[in-house]
C-alpha positions as CSV (number, residue, x, y, z in Angstrom):
1,X,119.5,71.8,107.4
2,X,115.8,72.3,107.3
3,X,114.9,74.0,104.0
4,X,112.7,77.2,103.2
5,X,110.1,74.6,101.6
6,X,110.0,72.5,104.8
7,X,109.8,75.2,107.1
8,X,107.0,77.4,105.1
9,X,105.2,73.9,104.7
10,X,105.2,73.5,109.0
11,X,104.4,77.1,109.3
12,X,101.2,76.8,107.2
13,X,100.4,73.5,109.0
14,X,100.7,74.7,112.7
15,X,100.0,78.5,113.1
16,X,96.8,80.4,111.6
17,X,96.5,82.4,108.2
18,X,96.5,85.3,109.4
19,X,99.2,86.4,107.0
20,X,100.3,85.5,103.3
21,X,103.7,85.9,103.6
22,X,106.0,85.6,100.1
23,X,107.6,82.6,100.0
24,X,111.0,83.5,101.7
25,X,112.3,82.2,105.2
26,X,114.9,84.7,106.7
27,X,117.9,83.6,108.8
28,X,119.9,86.5,109.7
29,X,120.0,90.3,108.5
30,X,122.3,93.2,108.8
31,X,121.6,96.7,107.6
32,X,119.5,96.8,104.6
33,X,120.2,93.1,103.7
34,X,118.7,89.9,104.8
35,X,120.2,86.0,104.0
36,X,117.3,83.2,104.0
37,X,117.8,79.9,105.2
38,X,119.8,78.8,102.1
39,X,121.9,81.6,102.1
40,X,120.3,84.0,99.5
41,X,120.6,87.9,99.9
42,X,117.7,90.0,99.5
43,X,117.6,93.8,99.7
44,X,114.6,94.7,102.6
45,X,112.7,96.8,100.8
46,X,109.9,97.0,103.2
47,X,111.8,97.3,106.7
48,X,109.2,95.7,108.7
49,X,106.3,98.1,107.9
50,X,108.8,100.7,109.0
51,X,109.6,99.3,112.3
52,X,113.3,99.1,110.9
53,X,113.9,102.6,109.8
54,X,117.5,102.2,111.1
55,X,118.2,98.9,109.4
56,X,118.5,95.4,110.7
57,X,120.7,95.3,113.6
58,X,122.3,99.0,114.2
59,X,125.1,98.8,116.3
60,X,124.3,101.7,118.8
61,X,120.7,100.0,118.9
62,X,122.1,96.6,119.6
63,X,124.4,97.6,122.0
64,X,122.2,99.3,124.2
65,X,119.7,95.8,124.4
66,X,122.8,93.5,125.0
67,X,123.7,96.1,128.0
68,X,120.2,95.9,129.1
69,X,119.6,92.5,129.1
70,X,123.0,92.0,131.5
71,X,121.0,94.4,134.0
72,X,117.2,94.2,134.0
73,X,114.7,93.4,131.3
74,X,111.1,93.9,133.5
75,X,109.8,95.2,136.8
76,X,106.4,96.2,135.5
77,X,105.0,99.5,136.4
78,X,104.8,98.4,140.1
79,X,108.0,99.9,140.3
80,X,110.6,102.8,139.1
81,X,113.4,101.4,137.2
82,X,116.6,103.2,136.4
83,X,115.8,103.8,132.4
84,X,112.4,105.1,132.4
85,X,112.9,108.6,133.6
86,X,115.5,109.5,130.5
87,X,113.3,107.3,127.8
88,X,110.1,109.8,128.9
89,X,112.4,112.9,129.2
90,X,114.2,112.1,125.8
91,X,110.8,111.3,123.8
92,X,108.9,114.5,125.5
93,X,112.0,116.7,124.2
94,X,112.1,115.0,120.9
95,X,107.9,115.6,120.9
96,X,108.1,118.8,122.4
97,X,105.6,117.3,124.9
98,X,104.9,117.5,128.3
99,X,104.2,113.5,129.3
100,X,104.6,110.4,127.5
101,X,102.7,107.3,128.5
102,X,104.7,104.1,127.0
103,X,102.8,100.7,125.6
104,X,104.3,98.2,123.4
105,X,102.5,97.8,119.7
106,X,101.1,100.4,117.9
107,X,97.7,99.3,117.8
108,X,97.7,99.8,121.9
109,X,99.4,103.0,121.3
110,X,96.1,104.1,119.2
111,X,93.8,102.4,121.8
112,X,95.5,104.5,124.3
113,X,95.1,107.8,122.6
114,X,91.4,107.1,121.9
115,X,90.5,106.5,125.8
116,X,92.7,109.6,126.5
117,X,90.3,111.5,123.9
118,X,87.4,110.1,125.4
119,X,88.4,111.1,128.9
120,X,89.6,114.4,128.1
121,X,86.1,115.1,126.5
122,X,84.3,114.4,129.6
123,X,86.7,115.9,132.2
124,X,87.7,119.0,130.4
125,X,85.3,119.8,127.7
126,X,82.0,118.8,129.4
127,X,80.7,116.0,127.1
128,X,77.7,114.1,128.8
129,X,78.6,110.4,129.8
130,X,79.2,107.9,126.8
131,X,78.1,110.6,124.0
132,X,81.9,111.2,122.6
133,X,82.4,110.8,119.0
134,X,86.1,111.0,117.4
135,X,86.4,111.9,113.9
136,X,88.3,109.1,111.7
137,X,89.1,108.9,108.0
138,X,88.2,106.5,105.0
139,X,90.9,103.8,104.4
140,X,92.3,104.4,107.8
141,X,94.7,101.6,109.3
142,X,95.6,101.9,113.0
143,X,95.6,98.6,113.8
144,X,93.2,95.5,114.2
145,X,91.7,95.5,117.7
146,X,87.9,95.0,118.0
147,X,87.7,99.1,119.0
148,X,90.1,100.1,116.1
149,X,88.4,97.6,113.3
150,X,85.0,99.0,114.3
151,X,85.6,102.3,111.9
152,X,87.9,100.2,109.4
153,X,86.9,100.3,105.9
154,X,88.7,97.8,104.3
155,X,86.5,94.9,104.7
156,X,89.3,91.9,105.5
157,X,89.8,93.9,108.6
158,X,86.2,94.6,109.3
159,X,83.9,92.3,108.4
160,X,82.5,89.5,110.6
161,X,84.1,90.8,113.7
162,X,81.1,92.8,115.3
163,X,79.5,94.1,117.2
164,X,81.2,96.9,116.7
165,X,82.6,99.8,118.8
166,X,80.5,102.9,118.5
167,X,81.4,106.8,118.6
168,X,83.3,107.1,115.8
169,X,82.5,109.1,112.5
170,X,83.9,108.4,108.9
171,X,84.6,110.7,106.7
172,X,86.7,110.5,103.4
173,X,90.4,111.1,103.5
174,X,91.6,114.4,102.3
175,X,88.7,116.5,103.0
176,X,88.9,119.3,105.8
177,X,85.4,120.5,104.5
178,X,84.1,116.9,105.3
179,X,85.7,116.8,109.1
180,X,83.8,120.5,109.9
181,X,80.7,119.1,108.8
182,X,81.1,116.0,110.7
183,X,81.9,117.9,113.8
184,X,79.2,118.6,116.6
185,X,79.3,119.3,120.3
186,X,80.1,116.2,121.5
187,X,83.2,115.5,119.0
188,X,86.9,115.2,121.2
189,X,89.1,114.4,118.4
190,X,90.0,113.8,115.2
191,X,92.5,110.8,114.4
192,X,94.3,111.3,111.2
193,X,97.3,109.5,109.6
194,X,99.6,112.0,108.1
195,X,100.2,109.7,105.5
196,X,97.9,106.8,104.7
197,X,100.2,103.4,105.0
198,X,98.2,100.6,104.6
199,X,96.0,102.5,102.0
200,X,99.0,102.5,99.4
201,X,101.1,105.4,101.0
202,X,98.3,108.2,100.4
203,X,99.8,111.6,100.8
204,X,97.0,114.3,101.2
205,X,96.6,117.5,99.6
206,X,98.8,120.1,100.6
207,X,97.1,122.3,103.9
208,X,95.1,119.7,104.5
209,X,96.9,118.9,108.0
210,X,97.4,122.5,108.7
211,X,93.6,123.3,107.9
212,X,92.9,120.3,110.7
213,X,95.3,121.6,113.2
214,X,93.2,125.2,112.7
215,X,89.6,123.2,112.7
216,X,90.6,121.3,116.0
217,X,92.0,124.7,117.5
218,X,88.9,126.3,116.9
219,X,86.5,123.6,117.7
220,X,88.2,122.8,121.1
221,X,88.8,119.2,120.0
222,X,91.7,117.1,120.0
223,X,94.1,116.5,116.9
224,X,95.8,113.1,117.4
225,X,98.4,112.3,114.5
226,X,98.9,108.2,114.1
227,X,102.6,109.0,113.2
228,X,103.4,105.1,114.2
229,X,104.5,104.3,110.3
230,X,105.0,107.7,109.0
231,X,107.3,109.1,112.2
232,X,110.9,108.8,113.3
233,X,112.7,110.0,110.2
234,X,111.0,107.9,107.2
235,X,109.8,110.5,105.3
236,X,112.8,113.0,105.5
237,X,111.2,114.6,108.6
238,X,110.9,113.1,112.3
239,X,107.6,113.5,111.8
240,X,105.5,113.7,109.0
241,X,103.5,116.3,110.3
242,X,106.8,118.5,110.2
243,X,105.8,119.1,106.6
244,X,103.2,121.3,107.2
245,X,104.8,122.6,110.5
246,X,101.8,121.0,112.4
247,X,101.9,120.0,116.4
248,X,99.1,117.6,117.1
249,X,97.4,117.5,120.7
250,X,98.5,113.9,121.1
251,X,101.4,112.1,118.8
252,X,100.8,108.5,118.3
253,X,104.2,106.8,118.0
254,X,105.4,102.8,117.4
255,X,107.4,100.4,115.2
256,X,110.4,102.2,114.7
257,X,110.3,103.6,118.2
258,X,111.6,100.0,119.3
259,X,114.6,99.8,116.6
260,X,113.5,96.8,115.2
261,X,114.4,95.2,118.1
262,X,111.5,95.3,120.5
263,X,107.8,96.4,120.6
264,X,107.8,100.2,121.7
265,X,105.0,102.6,121.3
266,X,103.9,105.7,122.8
267,X,101.6,108.7,122.8
268,X,103.0,111.8,123.8
269,X,100.8,114.7,124.7
270,X,100.9,117.6,127.4
271,X,99.8,117.6,130.7
272,X,96.8,119.5,129.9
273,X,95.6,116.5,128.0
274,X,97.5,113.0,129.3
275,X,97.1,114.2,133.1
276,X,93.7,113.5,133.2
277,X,94.9,109.6,133.2
278,X,95.3,108.7,137.1
279,X,96.8,105.2,138.8
280,X,94.9,102.4,137.6
281,X,93.1,103.8,134.5
282,X,95.3,102.5,132.2
283,X,98.3,100.4,131.9
284,X,100.5,97.3,130.5
285,X,102.6,94.8,132.3
286,X,105.3,95.5,129.9
287,X,104.6,99.2,128.9
288,X,107.8,100.9,129.5
289,X,110.1,98.1,130.8
290,X,113.6,98.6,131.1
291,X,114.7,97.2,128.3
292,X,112.2,98.7,125.8
293,X,113.4,102.2,127.2
294,X,116.8,101.3,126.9
295,X,116.5,100.6,123.0
296,X,113.9,103.7,122.8
297,X,116.5,105.8,124.3
298,X,119.0,104.9,122.1
299,X,116.5,105.2,119.1
300,X,115.8,108.6,120.0
301,X,119.7,109.4,120.4
302,X,120.0,108.7,116.4
303,X,117.0,111.1,115.7
304,X,118.6,113.6,118.1
305,X,121.2,114.0,115.1
306,X,119.2,114.7,112.8
307,X,121.4,112.4,110.1
308,X,118.5,109.9,109.6
309,X,116.0,112.5,108.4
310,X,118.7,114.2,105.9
311,X,119.2,110.8,104.6
312,X,115.8,109.9,104.3
313,X,114.9,113.2,102.8
314,X,118.0,112.9,99.8
315,X,117.6,109.1,98.8
316,X,113.7,109.8,98.9
317,X,114.4,112.1,96.3
318,X,116.6,109.7,94.1
319,X,113.7,106.7,95.1
320,X,110.8,109.0,93.6
321,X,112.5,110.3,90.6
322,X,113.4,107.0,89.5
323,X,110.2,105.6,90.0
324,X,108.7,108.3,88.4
325,X,110.6,107.0,84.9
326,X,108.4,103.8,85.1
327,X,105.2,105.4,85.0
328,X,103.6,104.1,81.6
329,X,106.1,101.6,81.6
330,X,103.8,99.2,83.7
331,X,103.4,101.9,86.5
332,X,100.5,103.9,86.8
333,X,100.9,105.8,89.3
334,X,103.8,106.7,92.2
335,X,103.0,108.3,95.6
336,X,105.3,108.9,99.0
337,X,107.4,111.0,100.8
338,X,110.8,110.3,101.8
339,X,112.0,106.8,101.4
340,X,108.3,105.6,101.5
341,X,106.5,104.9,98.6
342,X,103.2,103.5,97.0
343,X,103.6,102.0,93.3
344,X,100.3,101.3,91.6
345,X,101.0,98.3,88.9
346,X,98.7,98.6,85.9
347,X,96.1,96.0,87.2
348,X,95.7,94.9,83.4
349,X,99.1,94.0,83.7
350,X,99.7,92.4,86.8
351,X,98.7,92.4,91.1
352,X,100.8,93.7,93.2
353,X,101.6,90.3,94.7
354,X,102.8,89.1,91.4
355,X,104.9,91.6,91.1
356,X,106.4,91.2,94.8
357,X,107.1,87.8,93.9
358,X,108.9,88.9,90.8
359,X,110.9,91.2,92.6
360,X,111.6,88.3,95.3
361,X,113.0,86.1,92.4
362,X,115.6,89.5,91.9
363,X,116.5,89.1,95.0
364,X,114.2,92.7,96.1
365,X,111.6,92.2,98.9
366,X,108.7,94.2,99.2
367,X,105.1,93.7,99.6
368,X,101.9,94.5,98.2
369,X,98.7,95.8,99.3
370,X,94.9,96.6,98.0
371,X,95.3,94.4,94.9
372,X,97.8,96.5,92.6
373,X,100.0,98.2,94.7
374,X,103.1,97.9,96.2
375,X,105.1,99.1,99.3
376,X,108.6,100.2,99.2
377,X,110.4,101.5,102.4
378,X,113.7,100.3,102.5
379,X,115.9,100.9,105.8
380,X,117.3,104.8,105.8
381,X,120.4,103.1,106.1
382,X,120.1,101.7,102.8
383,X,123.2,102.9,100.3
384,X,122.4,105.0,97.0
385,X,123.5,102.2,94.6
386,X,121.4,99.7,96.3
387,X,118.4,101.6,96.2
388,X,119.0,102.4,92.5
389,X,119.8,98.9,92.0
390,X,116.6,97.7,93.7
391,X,114.1,100.1,91.3
392,X,116.0,98.8,88.3
393,X,115.0,95.3,89.6
394,X,111.5,96.5,89.3
395,X,111.7,98.2,86.1
396,X,113.3,94.9,84.6
397,X,110.3,93.1,86.2
398,X,108.0,95.3,84.7
399,X,109.7,94.7,81.4
400,X,109.7,90.9,81.7
401,X,105.6,90.8,82.7
402,X,105.2,93.3,79.7
403,X,106.9,91.4,76.7
404,X,105.6,88.5,78.0
């Protein structure tokens, strides 16, 4: 049997180093637990950056994928297929929107939303050609395409990838006054994450999203909510925007929409916005393929029960209450909502990666971001006992670091 060390060495030698993985090689997974090639089990507290909200190998999702694999996997959008209508209708009903434009990855969906907003600005709002601007937030993470990194404030994502795409105005996250001051007659949209995940699970001030909604309506511009990580049950609601009763003009969805099986993303909007796209103006060979749609239908059906939203809310209370007990014991701050938490480690104690490695040694998989922050986002199917056990492992790891 090839060992973890051998597989890691081969991976490092033969692949580009665009990631810095923890030194574990996963072989199989079920529910909230994964097993490495040597047979050691770990509780997955990252969930593929919220792609695995329903856990590894959820029976309903796997059944849908297997059934579809036996019939049809790809036609391209040159033809209709028998899964497409139900997927679009189901996602439209879930979001309350008229139209769906399916793609594959979250970054593709964000790019799609940017294109739609610009085209809407020129053809509906009447912005002069090539003058449209979109207001975006400092600390954002919407993907790593050349357009998206053009307005990133993360040096690792941004630097040395220019020349950069113009047309974006950066403002501080959490300040609606900054957005108001940035709006001009050529502004077509505000693009915002309801919770900034990559930045450390930053939750904005109460009322922030409602104020953005009101401002966009008053100014005649689109509100685009990037719910790629925060959406589809993760925060205890179907969408993080639901906490303020806010409905954006455009939802950007991905990650969990593919059930941890295939990449599935989409934007959802009403006909007065998304209806401006005509044949040949945007597309993807794999976007909306039969396998993706079959998996997406299963995901939507799971969400329609409300079970996962309620479970994330209930377990989220347990998670955050237990994490708050660690403040002053190696933890500086805890943020988040539902089964999603950003935990700031005392930088004088350890880096986020050092704590993540200490957790891995205790059979818990988490990931660091921005120095001393770790993110916790276990699958929503995790048991309460396993969740408490995972936080106890964090407490023990911090205690060992404190007393070392």
